[in-house]
BALOBA-1460 file (C-alpha; in Angstrom, 3 decimals):
// residues 394
<rec num="1" residu="m" x="138.322" y="153.266" z="35.310"/>
<rec num="2" residu="s" x="137.562" y="149.904" z="36.833"/>
<rec num="3" residu="e" x="138.942" y="149.189" z="40.249"/>
<rec num="4" residu="y" x="139.470" y="145.532" z="39.312"/>
<rec num="5" residu="p" x="142.495" y="144.234" z="37.337"/>
<rec num="6" residu="a" x="142.043" y="144.006" z="33.572"/>
<rec num="7" residu="s" x="142.714" y="140.274" z="33.463"/>
<rec num="8" residu="g" x="141.050" y="137.554" z="35.509"/>
<rec num="9" residu="p" x="137.667" y="137.391" z="37.239"/>
<rec num="10" residu="p" x="136.748" y="139.834" z="39.910"/>
<rec num="11" residu="p" x="137.520" y="138.685" z="43.436"/>
<rec num="12" residu="q" x="134.734" y="136.826" z="45.204"/>
<rec num="13" residu="i" x="133.229" y="138.585" z="48.173"/>
<rec num="14" residu="p" x="132.547" y="136.027" z="50.922"/>
<rec num="15" residu="a" x="128.877" y="135.688" z="51.752"/>
<rec num="16" residu="t" x="127.796" y="136.543" z="55.242"/>
<rec num="17" residu="r" x="126.443" y="133.468" z="57.044"/>
<rec num="18" residu="a" x="123.295" y="133.805" z="59.056"/>
<rec num="19" residu="p" x="123.815" y="132.832" z="62.689"/>
<rec num="20" residu="s" x="122.776" y="129.226" z="63.243"/>
<rec num="21" residu="p" x="119.717" y="128.899" z="65.470"/>
<rec num="22" residu="q" x="120.513" y="127.882" z="69.002"/>
<rec num="23" residu="p" x="118.939" y="124.586" z="70.012"/>
<rec num="24" residu="r" x="116.006" y="124.987" z="72.349"/>
<rec num="25" residu="p" x="116.601" y="123.575" z="75.791"/>
<rec num="26" residu="t" x="115.006" y="120.152" z="76.002"/>
<rec num="27" residu="t" x="113.361" y="118.697" z="79.072"/>
<rec num="28" residu="t" x="113.614" y="114.978" z="79.580"/>
<rec num="29" residu="l" x="110.548" y="112.981" z="80.500"/>
<rec num="30" residu="r" x="111.908" y="112.332" z="83.968"/>
<rec num="31" residu="q" x="112.436" y="116.059" z="84.556"/>
<rec num="32" residu="r" x="108.946" y="116.856" z="83.277"/>
<rec num="33" residu="l" x="107.346" y="114.293" z="85.557"/>
<rec num="34" residu="a" x="109.364" y="115.645" z="88.497"/>
<rec num="35" residu="e" x="108.011" y="119.129" z="87.742"/>
<rec num="36" residu="l" x="104.467" y="117.759" z="87.710"/>
<rec num="37" residu="r" x="104.657" y="116.099" z="91.139"/>
<rec num="38" residu="g" x="106.730" y="118.902" z="92.687"/>
<rec num="39" residu="p" x="110.496" y="119.478" z="92.594"/>
<rec num="40" residu="s" x="111.039" y="118.379" z="96.191"/>
<rec num="41" residu="v" x="108.554" y="115.484" z="96.212"/>
<rec num="42" residu="a" x="109.827" y="111.928" z="95.920"/>
<rec num="43" residu="p" x="107.907" y="109.786" z="93.396"/>
<rec num="44" residu="h" x="105.170" y="107.655" z="94.883"/>
<rec num="45" residu="p" x="106.111" y="104.043" z="94.060"/>
<rec num="46" residu="l" x="103.954" y="102.126" z="91.635"/>
<rec num="47" residu="d" x="102.846" y="98.680" z="92.710"/>
<rec num="48" residu="a" x="101.042" y="95.825" z="91.006"/>
<rec num="49" residu="r" x="97.641" y="96.989" z="92.282"/>
<rec num="50" residu="a" x="98.103" y="100.393" z="90.665"/>
<rec num="51" residu="l" x="99.274" y="98.903" z="87.373"/>
<rec num="52" residu="a" x="96.361" y="96.458" z="87.397"/>
<rec num="53" residu="a" x="93.942" y="99.332" z="87.986"/>
<rec num="54" residu="l" x="95.473" y="101.142" z="84.997"/>
<rec num="55" residu="a" x="94.813" y="98.099" z="82.849"/>
<rec num="56" residu="a" x="91.213" y="97.990" z="84.054"/>
<rec num="57" residu="n" x="90.590" y="101.585" z="82.908"/>
<rec num="58" residu="p" x="92.950" y="102.217" z="79.972"/>
<rec num="59" residu="g" x="91.092" y="105.306" z="78.760"/>
<rec num="60" residu="c" x="91.782" y="107.424" z="81.855"/>
<rec num="61" residu="k" x="94.557" y="109.872" z="80.962"/>
<rec num="62" residu="r" x="94.340" y="111.418" z="84.426"/>
<rec num="63" residu="r" x="95.334" y="108.229" z="86.212"/>
<rec num="64" residu="a" x="97.961" y="107.373" z="83.591"/>
<rec num="65" residu="l" x="99.661" y="110.744" z="84.048"/>
<rec num="66" residu="l" x="99.466" y="110.836" z="87.844"/>
<rec num="67" residu="d" x="100.743" y="107.270" z="88.215"/>
<rec num="68" residu="g" x="103.436" y="107.827" z="85.601"/>
<rec num="69" residu="a" x="104.622" y="110.954" z="87.419"/>
<rec num="70" residu="g" x="104.573" y="109.222" z="90.789"/>
<rec num="71" residu="v" x="102.002" y="111.604" z="92.287"/>
<rec num="72" residu="d" x="100.555" y="110.569" z="95.644"/>
<rec num="73" residu="k" x="96.896" y="110.326" z="94.626"/>
<rec num="74" residu="a" x="95.699" y="109.727" z="98.193"/>
<rec num="75" residu="g" x="97.321" y="112.955" z="99.379"/>
<rec num="76" residu="l" x="96.025" y="114.778" z="96.320"/>
<rec num="77" residu="a" x="92.468" y="113.546" z="96.964"/>
<rec num="78" residu="t" x="92.683" y="114.702" z="100.595"/>
<rec num="79" residu="a" x="93.898" y="118.151" z="99.504"/>
<rec num="80" residu="l" x="90.944" y="118.376" z="97.099"/>
<rec num="81" residu="g" x="88.494" y="117.540" z="99.885"/>
<rec num="82" residu="s" x="87.555" y="114.086" z="98.585"/>
<rec num="83" residu="p" x="89.724" y="111.644" z="100.550"/>
<rec num="84" residu="a" x="89.802" y="108.017" z="99.498"/>
<rec num="85" residu="a" x="87.630" y="105.806" z="101.657"/>
<rec num="86" residu="f" x="88.700" y="102.363" z="100.547"/>
<rec num="87" residu="g" x="91.455" y="99.940" z="101.471"/>
<rec num="88" residu="q" x="91.972" y="96.945" z="103.696"/>
<rec num="89" residu="s" x="91.312" y="97.227" z="107.408"/>
<rec num="90" residu="q" x="94.055" y="96.457" z="109.895"/>
<rec num="91" residu="f" x="92.153" y="93.326" z="110.916"/>
<rec num="92" residu="a" x="92.098" y="92.093" z="107.317"/>
<rec num="93" residu="l" x="95.822" y="92.808" z="106.926"/>
<rec num="94" residu="v" x="96.701" y="90.886" z="110.084"/>
<rec num="95" residu="r" x="94.463" y="87.985" z="109.079"/>
<rec num="96" residu="g" x="96.067" y="87.914" z="105.636"/>
<rec num="97" residu="n" x="99.586" y="87.901" z="107.079"/>
<rec num="98" residu="v" x="98.736" y="85.046" z="109.449"/>
<rec num="99" residu="f" x="97.245" y="82.995" z="106.621"/>
<rec num="100" residu="e" x="100.233" y="83.639" z="104.344"/>
<rec num="101" residu="a" x="102.647" y="82.545" z="107.085"/>
<rec num="102" residu="k" x="100.655" y="79.327" z="107.501"/>
<rec num="103" residu="v" x="100.795" y="78.598" z="103.765"/>
<rec num="104" residu="k" x="104.569" y="79.157" z="103.624"/>
<rec num="105" residu="a" x="105.434" y="77.272" z="106.813"/>
<rec num="106" residu="d" x="107.935" y="74.378" z="106.733"/>
<rec num="107" residu="g" x="109.773" y="75.718" z="103.729"/>
<rec num="108" residu="g" x="106.583" y="76.116" z="101.714"/>
<rec num="109" residu="m" x="105.785" y="72.405" z="101.574"/>
<rec num="110" residu="e" x="102.030" y="72.989" z="101.770"/>
<rec num="111" residu="l" x="102.234" y="75.582" z="99.012"/>
<rec num="112" residu="l" x="104.210" y="73.217" z="96.778"/>
<rec num="113" residu="r" x="101.744" y="70.430" z="97.498"/>
<rec num="114" residu="l" x="98.887" y="72.646" z="96.321"/>
<rec num="115" residu="l" x="100.897" y="73.691" z="93.271"/>
<rec num="116" residu="v" x="101.661" y="70.124" z="92.196"/>
<rec num="117" residu="e" x="98.092" y="69.083" z="92.927"/>
<rec num="118" residu="r" x="96.741" y="71.757" z="90.563"/>
<rec num="119" residu="l" x="99.524" y="71.993" z="87.971"/>
<rec num="120" residu="g" x="101.586" y="68.851" z="88.380"/>
<rec num="121" residu="h" x="99.553" y="66.652" z="86.000"/>
<rec num="122" residu="g" x="99.768" y="63.667" z="88.318"/>
<rec num="123" residu="a" x="103.329" y="64.254" z="89.548"/>
<rec num="124" residu="e" x="104.287" y="63.828" z="93.191"/>
<rec num="125" residu="a" x="104.968" y="66.779" z="95.439"/>
<rec num="126" residu="p" x="108.680" y="67.399" z="96.089"/>
<rec num="127" residu="a" x="110.170" y="66.388" z="99.420"/>
<rec num="128" residu="e" x="112.056" y="69.689" z="99.644"/>
<rec num="129" residu="a" x="112.720" y="72.888" z="97.746"/>
<rec num="130" residu="k" x="115.411" y="75.503" z="97.859"/>
<rec num="131" residu="v" x="114.423" y="78.816" z="99.436"/>
<rec num="132" residu="p" x="117.129" y="81.293" z="98.381"/>
<rec num="133" residu="d" x="117.979" y="84.308" z="100.485"/>
<rec num="134" residu="l" x="116.776" y="87.413" z="98.643"/>
<rec num="135" residu="t" x="117.902" y="90.068" z="101.102"/>
<rec num="136" residu="a" x="119.825" y="92.997" z="99.624"/>
<rec num="137" residu="a" x="120.159" y="96.751" z="100.042"/>
<rec num="138" residu="g" x="117.282" y="98.725" z="98.582"/>
<rec num="139" residu="p" x="114.760" y="97.704" z="95.929"/>
<rec num="140" residu="e" x="117.377" y="97.804" z="93.161"/>
<rec num="141" residu="g" x="119.590" y="95.393" z="95.060"/>
<rec num="142" residu="r" x="116.694" y="93.091" z="95.873"/>
<rec num="143" residu="a" x="115.577" y="93.060" z="92.229"/>
<rec num="144" residu="a" x="119.088" y="92.165" z="91.094"/>
<rec num="145" residu="r" x="119.337" y="89.448" z="93.754"/>
<rec num="146" residu="t" x="115.967" y="88.023" z="92.678"/>
<rec num="147" residu="a" x="117.036" y="87.883" z="89.016"/>
<rec num="148" residu="l" x="120.233" y="86.063" z="90.020"/>
<rec num="149" residu="a" x="118.305" y="83.591" z="92.193"/>
<rec num="150" residu="l" x="115.904" y="82.839" z="89.335"/>
<rec num="151" residu="r" x="118.785" y="82.142" z="86.952"/>
<rec num="152" residu="e" x="120.608" y="79.939" z="89.459"/>
<rec num="153" residu="a" x="117.461" y="77.928" z="90.300"/>
<rec num="154" residu="t" x="116.671" y="77.427" z="86.604"/>
<rec num="155" residu="a" x="120.204" y="76.269" z="85.841"/>
<rec num="156" residu="a" x="120.163" y="73.861" z="88.814"/>
<rec num="157" residu="g" x="116.981" y="72.143" z="87.588"/>
<rec num="158" residu="d" x="115.494" y="71.781" z="91.086"/>
<rec num="159" residu="w" x="112.386" y="73.050" z="92.831"/>
<rec num="160" residu="a" x="112.860" y="76.510" z="94.314"/>
<rec num="161" residu="l" x="110.522" y="78.813" z="96.215"/>
<rec num="162" residu="l" x="111.237" y="82.536" z="96.085"/>
<rec num="163" residu="d" x="109.475" y="84.162" z="99.038"/>
<rec num="164" residu="h" x="108.492" y="87.779" z="98.313"/>
<rec num="165" residu="p" x="110.898" y="88.319" z="95.408"/>
<rec num="166" residu="m" x="111.434" y="91.813" z="94.065"/>
<rec num="167" residu="l" x="110.742" y="92.365" z="90.358"/>
<rec num="168" residu="a" x="111.394" y="95.464" z="88.267"/>
<rec num="169" residu="l" x="109.253" y="96.698" z="85.390"/>
<rec num="170" residu="e" x="109.925" y="99.883" z="83.446"/>
<rec num="171" residu="v" x="106.933" y="102.211" z="83.528"/>
<rec num="172" residu="a" x="106.980" y="105.629" z="81.853"/>
<rec num="173" residu="g" x="110.769" y="105.561" z="81.644"/>
<rec num="174" residu="s" x="111.404" y="104.712" z="85.296"/>
<rec num="175" residu="p" x="111.478" y="101.369" z="87.119"/>
<rec num="176" residu="a" x="108.505" y="100.182" z="89.161"/>
<rec num="177" residu="y" x="109.347" y="97.617" z="91.830"/>
<rec num="178" residu="l" x="106.844" y="94.817" z="92.352"/>
<rec num="179" residu="e" x="106.681" y="92.196" z="95.089"/>
<rec num="180" residu="p" x="104.585" y="89.073" z="94.464"/>
<rec num="181" residu="d" x="103.785" y="86.749" z="97.343"/>
<rec num="182" residu="a" x="105.904" y="83.975" z="95.837"/>
<rec num="183" residu="v" x="107.393" y="82.587" z="92.632"/>
<rec num="184" residu="v" x="108.027" y="78.863" z="92.220"/>
<rec num="185" residu="v" x="110.724" y="77.561" z="89.872"/>
<rec num="186" residu="h" x="109.930" y="74.089" z="88.478"/>
<rec num="187" residu="p" x="112.649" y="71.575" z="87.584"/>
<rec num="188" residu="d" x="111.789" y="72.016" z="83.885"/>
<rec num="189" residu="g" x="112.494" y="75.777" z="84.076"/>
<rec num="190" residu="t" x="108.892" y="76.985" z="84.343"/>
<rec num="191" residu="w" x="108.269" y="79.942" z="86.660"/>
<rec num="192" residu="t" x="104.847" y="80.134" z="88.347"/>
<rec num="193" residu="v" x="103.472" y="83.169" z="90.155"/>
<rec num="194" residu="v" x="101.680" y="82.437" z="93.442"/>
<rec num="195" residu="e" x="99.119" y="84.863" z="94.856"/>
<rec num="196" residu="i" x="97.936" y="84.312" z="98.439"/>
<rec num="197" residu="k" x="94.674" y="86.050" z="99.334"/>
<rec num="198" residu="s" x="92.626" y="86.072" z="102.530"/>
<rec num="199" residu="f" x="89.165" y="86.031" z="100.898"/>
<rec num="200" residu="p" x="87.496" y="82.600" z="101.139"/>
<rec num="201" residu="m" x="87.062" y="80.028" z="98.403"/>
<rec num="202" residu="v" x="83.650" y="78.485" z="99.096"/>
<rec num="203" residu="d" x="82.846" y="75.157" z="97.432"/>
<rec num="204" residu="g" x="85.831" y="75.563" z="95.156"/>
<rec num="205" residu="s" x="85.020" y="79.060" z="93.887"/>
<rec num="206" residu="a" x="85.622" y="82.594" z="95.130"/>
<rec num="207" residu="d" x="84.087" y="85.994" z="94.505"/>
<rec num="208" residu="a" x="84.461" y="86.685" z="90.775"/>
<rec num="209" residu="a" x="85.343" y="90.361" z="91.219"/>
<rec num="210" residu="k" x="88.096" y="89.556" z="93.713"/>
<rec num="211" residu="v" x="89.471" y="86.767" z="91.539"/>
<rec num="212" residu="g" x="89.499" y="89.153" z="88.566"/>
<rec num="213" residu="a" x="91.438" y="91.747" z="90.573"/>
<rec num="214" residu="a" x="93.927" y="89.076" z="91.657"/>
<rec num="215" residu="a" x="94.324" y="87.945" z="88.039"/>
<rec num="216" residu="r" x="95.068" y="91.490" z="86.836"/>
<rec num="217" residu="q" x="97.586" y="91.940" z="89.635"/>
<rec num="218" residu="s" x="99.260" y="88.609" z="88.837"/>
<rec num="219" residu="a" x="99.459" y="89.535" z="85.150"/>
<rec num="220" residu="v" x="101.719" y="92.431" z="86.105"/>
<rec num="221" residu="y" x="104.078" y="90.002" z="87.855"/>
<rec num="222" residu="v" x="104.050" y="87.732" z="84.814"/>
<rec num="223" residu="l" x="105.089" y="90.651" z="82.588"/>
<rec num="224" residu="a" x="107.952" y="91.543" z="84.919"/>
<rec num="225" residu="l" x="109.121" y="87.922" z="85.068"/>
<rec num="226" residu="e" x="109.078" y="87.669" z="81.276"/>
<rec num="227" residu="r" x="111.719" y="90.408" z="81.108"/>
<rec num="228" residu="i" x="114.063" y="88.225" z="83.188"/>
<rec num="229" residu="a" x="113.137" y="84.976" z="81.447"/>
<rec num="230" residu="a" x="114.003" y="86.523" z="78.078"/>
<rec num="231" residu="v" x="117.672" y="86.604" z="79.109"/>
<rec num="232" residu="t" x="117.666" y="83.328" z="81.066"/>
<rec num="233" residu="e" x="118.407" y="80.135" z="79.172"/>
<rec num="234" residu="g" x="115.790" y="77.421" z="79.637"/>
<rec num="235" residu="a" x="113.317" y="79.659" z="81.492"/>
<rec num="236" residu="e" x="109.634" y="80.042" z="80.669"/>
<rec num="237" residu="v" x="107.002" y="82.006" z="82.570"/>
<rec num="238" residu="g" x="103.743" y="80.155" z="83.055"/>
<rec num="239" residu="h" x="100.544" y="82.027" z="82.261"/>
<rec num="240" residu="q" x="98.645" y="79.944" z="84.805"/>
<rec num="241" residu="v" x="98.834" y="81.518" z="88.241"/>
<rec num="242" residu="l" x="98.217" y="79.644" z="91.490"/>
<rec num="243" residu="l" x="95.661" y="81.456" z="93.644"/>
<rec num="244" residu="v" x="95.732" y="80.270" z="97.277"/>
<rec num="245" residu="c" x="92.803" y="81.158" z="99.568"/>
<rec num="246" residu="p" x="91.233" y="79.890" z="102.810"/>
<rec num="247" residu="k" x="88.949" y="76.920" z="102.245"/>
<rec num="248" residu="d" x="85.337" y="77.846" z="102.954"/>
<rec num="249" residu="f" x="85.537" y="79.929" z="106.155"/>
<rec num="250" residu="s" x="88.353" y="78.043" z="107.846"/>
<rec num="251" residu="n" x="92.054" y="78.831" z="107.978"/>
<rec num="252" residu="l" x="92.968" y="75.802" z="105.847"/>
<rec num="253" residu="p" x="94.491" y="76.666" z="102.474"/>
<rec num="254" residu="t" x="93.074" y="75.596" z="99.150"/>
<rec num="255" residu="a" x="94.026" y="76.656" z="95.650"/>
<rec num="256" residu="s" x="92.793" y="77.163" z="92.122"/>
<rec num="257" residu="v" x="94.513" y="77.886" z="88.816"/>
<rec num="258" residu="v" x="93.820" y="81.199" z="87.065"/>
<rec num="259" residu="d" x="94.791" y="81.730" z="83.430"/>
<rec num="260" residu="v" x="96.018" y="85.325" z="83.077"/>
<rec num="261" residu="r" x="96.829" y="85.453" z="79.347"/>
<rec num="262" residu="k" x="94.018" y="87.901" z="78.619"/>
<rec num="263" residu="q" x="94.898" y="90.138" z="81.570"/>
<rec num="264" residu="r" x="98.571" y="90.018" z="80.594"/>
<rec num="265" residu="a" x="97.808" y="91.188" z="77.053"/>
<rec num="266" residu="v" x="95.601" y="94.049" z="78.290"/>
<rec num="267" residu="t" x="98.194" y="95.147" z="80.844"/>
<rec num="268" residu="d" x="100.978" y="95.042" z="78.273"/>
<rec num="269" residu="r" x="98.983" y="97.262" z="75.896"/>
<rec num="270" residu="q" x="98.233" y="99.730" z="78.675"/>
<rec num="271" residu="l" x="101.851" y="99.939" z="79.769"/>
<rec num="272" residu="t" x="102.798" y="100.619" z="76.167"/>
<rec num="273" residu="r" x="100.385" y="103.540" z="76.187"/>
<rec num="274" residu="l" x="101.721" y="104.685" z="79.529"/>
<rec num="275" residu="t" x="105.224" y="105.043" z="78.081"/>
<rec num="276" residu="r" x="103.751" y="107.830" z="75.921"/>
<rec num="277" residu="v" x="102.720" y="109.751" z="79.017"/>
<rec num="278" residu="e" x="104.883" y="112.634" z="77.737"/>
<rec num="279" residu="d" x="102.178" y="113.258" z="75.110"/>
<rec num="280" residu="i" x="99.622" y="113.802" z="77.863"/>
<rec num="281" residu="a" x="102.010" y="116.050" z="79.777"/>
<rec num="282" residu="a" x="102.797" y="118.081" z="76.656"/>
<rec num="283" residu="a" x="99.134" y="119.013" z="76.247"/>
<rec num="284" residu="l" x="98.915" y="120.563" z="79.729"/>
<rec num="285" residu="p" x="98.978" y="124.328" z="80.274"/>
<rec num="286" residu="e" x="102.355" y="125.807" z="81.151"/>
<rec num="287" residu="g" x="103.105" y="125.659" z="84.869"/>
<rec num="288" residu="t" x="100.716" y="122.796" z="85.663"/>
<rec num="289" residu="t" x="101.859" y="120.991" z="88.792"/>
<rec num="290" residu="f" x="100.444" y="118.672" z="91.441"/>
<rec num="291" residu="d" x="102.849" y="119.886" z="94.116"/>
<rec num="292" residu="p" x="101.151" y="119.295" z="97.515"/>
<rec num="293" residu="d" x="102.353" y="122.744" z="98.639"/>
<rec num="294" residu="r" x="99.959" y="124.389" z="96.178"/>
<rec num="295" residu="s" x="96.523" y="125.580" z="97.257"/>
<rec num="296" residu="p" x="93.450" y="123.334" z="96.823"/>
<rec num="297" residu="e" x="92.203" y="125.693" z="94.107"/>
<rec num="298" residu="e" x="95.437" y="125.386" z="92.123"/>
<rec num="299" residu="l" x="95.475" y="121.613" z="92.554"/>
<rec num="300" residu="g" x="91.857" y="121.401" z="91.427"/>
<rec num="301" residu="t" x="92.674" y="123.381" z="88.286"/>
<rec num="302" residu="a" x="95.649" y="121.122" z="87.563"/>
<rec num="303" residu="v" x="93.573" y="117.959" z="87.999"/>
<rec num="304" residu="e" x="90.787" y="119.229" z="85.763"/>
<rec num="305" residu="a" x="93.336" y="119.993" z="83.036"/>
<rec num="306" residu="v" x="93.830" y="116.237" z="82.536"/>
<rec num="307" residu="p" x="90.881" y="114.323" z="80.997"/>
<rec num="308" residu="a" x="89.452" y="111.503" z="83.117"/>
<rec num="309" residu="a" x="87.364" y="108.449" z="82.255"/>
<rec num="310" residu="y" x="85.294" y="107.931" z="85.389"/>
<rec num="311" residu="a" x="83.219" y="104.803" z="85.959"/>
<rec num="312" residu="p" x="81.649" y="103.449" z="89.176"/>
<rec num="313" residu="e" x="84.271" y="100.674" z="89.172"/>
<rec num="314" residu="c" x="86.880" y="103.346" z="89.945"/>
<rec num="315" residu="l" x="85.536" y="103.580" z="93.502"/>
<rec num="316" residu="a" x="87.254" y="100.296" z="94.330"/>
<rec num="317" residu="a" x="90.564" y="101.048" z="92.614"/>
<rec num="318" residu="c" x="91.452" y="104.761" z="92.507"/>
<rec num="319" residu="e" x="92.069" y="107.283" z="95.265"/>
<rec num="320" residu="l" x="90.646" y="110.118" z="93.142"/>
<rec num="321" residu="a" x="87.395" y="108.290" z="92.388"/>
<rec num="322" residu="f" x="85.243" y="110.336" z="94.778"/>
<rec num="323" residu="h" x="86.520" y="113.596" z="93.315"/>
<rec num="324" residu="c" x="85.907" y="112.386" z="89.752"/>
<rec num="325" residu="r" x="82.451" y="111.078" z="90.680"/>
<rec num="326" residu="a" x="81.433" y="114.435" z="92.164"/>
<rec num="327" residu="k" x="82.548" y="116.220" z="89.001"/>
<rec num="328" residu="a" x="80.776" y="113.700" z="86.753"/>
<rec num="329" residu="r" x="77.542" y="114.090" z="88.709"/>
<rec num="330" residu="a" x="77.789" y="117.880" z="88.700"/>
<rec num="331" residu="e" x="78.180" y="117.837" z="84.926"/>
<rec num="332" residu="g" x="75.386" y="115.288" z="84.510"/>
<rec num="333" residu="a" x="77.742" y="112.940" z="82.667"/>
<rec num="334" residu="v" x="76.271" y="109.550" z="81.775"/>
<rec num="335" residu="e" x="79.593" y="107.912" z="82.755"/>
<rec num="336" residu="s" x="78.460" y="108.148" z="86.359"/>
<rec num="337" residu="l" x="75.779" y="105.550" z="85.541"/>
<rec num="338" residu="g" x="78.296" y="102.932" z="84.424"/>
<rec num="339" residu="r" x="80.244" y="101.899" z="81.338"/>
<rec num="340" residu="s" x="77.470" y="99.651" z="80.025"/>
<rec num="341" residu="v" x="74.924" y="102.494" z="80.152"/>
<rec num="342" residu="r" x="77.404" y="104.853" z="78.526"/>
<rec num="343" residu="g" x="77.961" y="102.379" z="75.722"/>
<rec num="344" residu="e" x="74.245" y="102.064" z="75.022"/>
<rec num="345" residu="l" x="73.638" y="105.807" z="74.759"/>
<rec num="346" residu="g" x="75.880" y="106.516" z="71.767"/>
<rec num="347" residu="g" x="76.316" y="110.238" z="71.186"/>
<rec num="348" residu="l" x="74.204" y="111.282" z="74.174"/>
<rec num="349" residu="t" x="76.722" y="112.313" z="76.837"/>
<rec num="350" residu="t" x="74.601" y="113.968" z="79.554"/>
<rec num="351" residu="v" x="71.680" y="112.800" z="81.642"/>
<rec num="352" residu="a" x="69.786" y="115.979" z="80.729"/>
<rec num="353" residu="g" x="70.300" y="115.231" z="77.050"/>
<rec num="354" residu="v" x="69.039" y="111.669" z="77.509"/>
<rec num="355" residu="l" x="65.878" y="112.857" z="79.284"/>
<rec num="356" residu="a" x="65.261" y="115.527" z="76.637"/>
<rec num="357" residu="a" x="65.655" y="112.944" z="73.864"/>
<rec num="358" residu="a" x="63.256" y="110.559" z="75.629"/>
<rec num="359" residu="a" x="60.698" y="113.352" z="76.005"/>
<rec num="360" residu="g" x="60.927" y="114.236" z="72.307"/>
<rec num="361" residu="k" x="62.412" y="117.675" z="72.950"/>
<rec num="362" residu="e" x="65.813" y="116.983" z="71.411"/>
<rec num="363" residu="g" x="67.509" y="114.439" z="69.219"/>
<rec num="364" residu="d" x="67.096" y="112.999" z="65.763"/>
<rec num="365" residu="p" x="64.121" y="110.574" z="65.591"/>
<rec num="366" residu="a" x="66.060" y="108.545" z="63.030"/>
<rec num="367" residu="d" x="68.797" y="107.884" z="65.589"/>
<rec num="368" residu="p" x="68.242" y="104.327" z="66.929"/>
<rec num="369" residu="t" x="69.231" y="105.407" z="70.450"/>
<rec num="370" residu="v" x="66.773" y="108.311" z="70.446"/>
<rec num="371" residu="a" x="64.027" y="106.097" z="68.998"/>
<rec num="372" residu="a" x="64.625" y="103.453" z="71.695"/>
<rec num="373" residu="l" x="64.513" y="106.065" z="74.460"/>
<rec num="374" residu="r" x="61.221" y="107.498" z="73.187"/>
<rec num="375" residu="r" x="59.719" y="104.035" z="72.877"/>
<rec num="376" residu="a" x="60.807" y="103.259" z="76.450"/>
<rec num="377" residu="a" x="59.321" y="106.545" z="77.682"/>
<rec num="378" residu="a" x="56.030" y="105.786" z="75.930"/>
<rec num="379" residu="l" x="55.870" y="102.301" z="77.469"/>
<rec num="380" residu="r" x="56.615" y="103.734" z="80.905"/>
<rec num="381" residu="a" x="53.893" y="106.366" z="80.558"/>
<rec num="382" residu="e" x="51.451" y="103.684" z="79.395"/>
<rec num="383" residu="a" x="52.312" y="101.438" z="82.332"/>
<rec num="384" residu="l" x="51.955" y="104.281" z="84.840"/>
<rec num="385" residu="a" x="48.610" y="105.284" z="83.328"/>
<rec num="386" residu="g" x="47.418" y="101.698" z="83.652"/>
<rec num="387" residu="v" x="48.492" y="101.515" z="87.292"/>
<rec num="388" residu="g" x="46.792" y="104.831" z="88.019"/>
<rec num="389" residu="g" x="43.569" y="103.668" z="86.372"/>
<rec num="390" residu="g" x="43.587" y="100.455" z="88.348"/>
<rec num="391" residu="v" x="43.933" y="102.304" z="91.651"/>
<rec num="392" residu="a" x="41.084" y="104.636" z="90.736"/>
<rec num="393" residu="c" x="38.736" y="101.665" z="90.035"/>
<rec num="394" residu="r" x="39.247" y="100.415" z="93.551"/>
């Protein structure tokens, strides 16, 4: 006999629900970067020089990660036994400060004269300019005060000189605070970045490498200013930067205009890549950290876990350059010979491989790079044989 009633459908037995999976604990980018530099280590502040160096070597994941995490690269290099050996001397710093004070004396009248002379298109230099007070508590307060001063000066329609303003630029999810030498607000609402350097401008031109570094640094300031100008009515950031240097070898200031549109575009692309620094961090082995309390061996392993793109130019811009150079040389990497050489060698990545291809021991003869190397080796051997024969005849 059935246990169910004769009429009506049998009662429905409720299905047993599987337990819903618990969400995995997520780690924010800021937490992950804090773990990388060490839980008790404050982030090393990014400045315009560091951001400009990133733009100059966009393929280096090692620098992108370390700068994004706020790791002190100088301390890390010292712990690895390859301390950085570059930077300005105290004499150069003092000389630069004295020159900058001279340029900004009397309310910046000399600076404004140079600016109008180079960018004024025949206009007369102003008799005076407002110099707003930018003092505030902490970098956040100074950045907010700078933004307010820029808006007020633009709305007033007068000349204004902002001495050492503080700008903020978001990098890898956290703000980087930047301090240009000066920003000038024109009556028409244009904002011009002013960079004051102590290297000389001889016969109207300066060292190209130093000017290029100054342009990359200024491009970072332009990017930061554009963030403020976007929410300021009537404001426009000029892409022509005023570079002020000593004239010849005197202490008299002179100036030139540097167009930084190219450098700005490169820097903007690199910062966009840097915001994806979590992708680089995600590829690291579990437990990787650059905590200075770790042993040199552990730090070395952590550094080597992040791919680098070494080039000789890094020696003038990165604290880890000597460590990366030693590794590149030990591995026989062609990058140690320079980016131009690396670009010419195609798929040949080691010096040993290049020499073997030139000697005919390795490589595809149909490869244009291999063929060129063998032709060069043959010409060299021919030239040396000719020199040897000539010596023997004497």
